[in-house]
VEXLOGU-308790 format. One line per 3 residues: number of its first residue (from 1); their letters; for each residue x, y, z of N, C-alpha, C. Coordinates in steps of 0.001 Angstrom, whole numbers, plus 500000, padded with zeros to 6 digits. Layout:
BEGIN
NUM	A	X:Y:Z:X:Y:Z:X:Y:Z  ...
This chain:
BEGIN
1	MNG	918947:803926:975908:918197:803441:974751:918222:804500:973646  918340:804022:972462:918272:804941:971332:916961:804713:970570  916718:805524:969599:915467:805433:968847:915309:804132:968092
4	HEY	916434:803493:967739:916383:802233:966990:915732:801123:967815  916015:801067:969116:915420:800038:969976:913908:800203:970065  913449:801455:970146:912005:801692:970188:911346:801276:968871
7	SQK	912031:801499:967767:911494:801121:966464:911315:799610:966368  912269:798842:966878:912161:797386:966841:910992:796903:967687  910801:797500:968855:909673:797098:969712:908352:797413:969029
10	GTT	908268:798561:968366:907044:798928:967656:906719:797961:966537  907750:797511:965839:907548:796548:964765:907037:795227:965312  907615:794787:966413:907183:793532:967032:905721:793607:967458
13	VRI	905326:794719:968035:903934:794892:968469:903000:794891:967264  903389:795536:966184:902531:795565:964984:902384:794169:964380  903464:793407:964345:903393:792050:963801:902482:791182:964664
16	ASY	902643:791255:965977:901803:790474:966891:900337:790883:966763  900079:792157:966618:898701:792640:966469:898083:792132:965173  898867:792121:964119:898383:791623:962831:898033:790130:962913
19	ITA	898919:789354:963511:898682:787914:963652:897417:787660:964470  897235:788420:965542:896043:788283:966377:894782:788630:965593  894834:789692:964808:893673:790103:964019:893294:789043:962984
22	VSR	894294:788488:962311:894026:787441:961314:893438:786206:961996  893965:785857:963152:893447:784701:963897:891994:784905:964293  891657:786104:964725:890263:786389:965097:889344:786289:963885
25	CNL	889807:786760:962744:888997:786649:961524:888801:785186:961132  889843:784374:961248:889722:782945:960944:888765:782260:961904  888820:782612:963182:887904:782042:964163:886465:782426:963848
28	QTA	886251:783684:963483:884906:784137:963140:884380:783380:961916  885241:783143:960948:884853:782386:959761:884466:780953:960135  885242:780327:961013:884931:778961:961451:883591:778911:962178
31	IKQ	883315:779901:963012:882039:779956:963734:880880:780118:962752  881041:781013:961784:879985:781219:960788:879730:779957:959973  880799:779307:959540:880641:778093:958739:879970:776986:959544
34	ASI	880350:776839:960799:879713:775823:961644:878242:776145:961851  877921:777416:962038:876525:777827:962231:875693:777559:960988  876281:777799:959833:875557:777565:958578:875331:776074:958358
37	QFG	876376:775282:958563:876263:773853:958272:875457:773095:959315  875598:773448:960586:874956:772679:961656:873872:773441:962403  873664:774703:962083:872686:775523:962772:873340:776338:963873
40	AMS	872800:777509:964124:873397:778434:965093:873476:777833:966490  872532:776990:966835:872520:776415:968179:873568:775314:968355  874222:774901:967272:875225:773845:967379:876558:774359:967916
43	VCY	876811:775665:967802:878052:776243:968324:877882:776439:969817  878581:775621:970598:878425:775627:972054:879335:776638:972730  880554:776766:972233:881566:777575:972917:882672:777906:971940
46	CDT	883252:779076:972062:884447:779394:971281:885427:780149:972172  886685:779908:971909:887763:780539:972657:888700:781179:971646  889841:781613:972071:890759:782280:971157:891336:781354:970097
49	DSV	891267:780060:970316:891885:779134:969363:891031:777918:969041  889760:777935:969409:888949:776745:969178:887466:777079:969125  886722:776173:968486:885262:776268:968421:884720:774899:968813
52	YID	883850:774866:969802:883238:773608:970231:881834:773538:969640  881569:772428:968960:880313:772249:968236:879613:771005:968743  878297:771093:968918:877490:769935:969284:877263:769105:968026
55	LSG	877843:767932:968002:877742:767066:966830:876874:765859:967139  875699:766106:967651:874819:765003:968013:874391:764197:966794  874442:764794:965611:874163:764050:964387:875413:763319:963924
58	AMS	875248:762405:963007:876391:761645:962491:877283:762561:961666  878582:762478:961922:879537:763312:961201:880905:762658:961231  881610:762756:960144:882943:762166:960088:884009:763209:960413
61	ADD	885203:762752:960693:886314:763658:960975:886643:764497:959747  886458:763955:958562:886705:764704:957330:885761:765905:957217  884503:765726:957613:883555:766839:957582:884002:767952:958511
64	LTR	884438:767590:959706:884874:768583:960674:886125:769313:960183  887046:768599:959590:888268:769206:959061:887936:770205:957954  886969:769875:957116:886572:770764:956042:885990:772077:956592
67	IVG	885324:772018:957715:884706:773206:958300:885757:774133:958891  886648:773587:959699:887595:774426:960430:888945:774564:959738  889142:773868:958658:890363:774024:957877:891463:773270:958390
């Protein structure tokens, strides 16, 4: 292996880390927006790619799309 191969691996790791960081920020924003619009107790669960919200009140699919983008 030469130094060039290590440089490519480092770049790949940095790109993946950046994408993960941006995704976490977007998830946090979705959680905050859901908490503001529906109340903190409405956020039931969140994972790396989703937020589950208790929508016991009437809500349309358009409203949900506006919240999570």
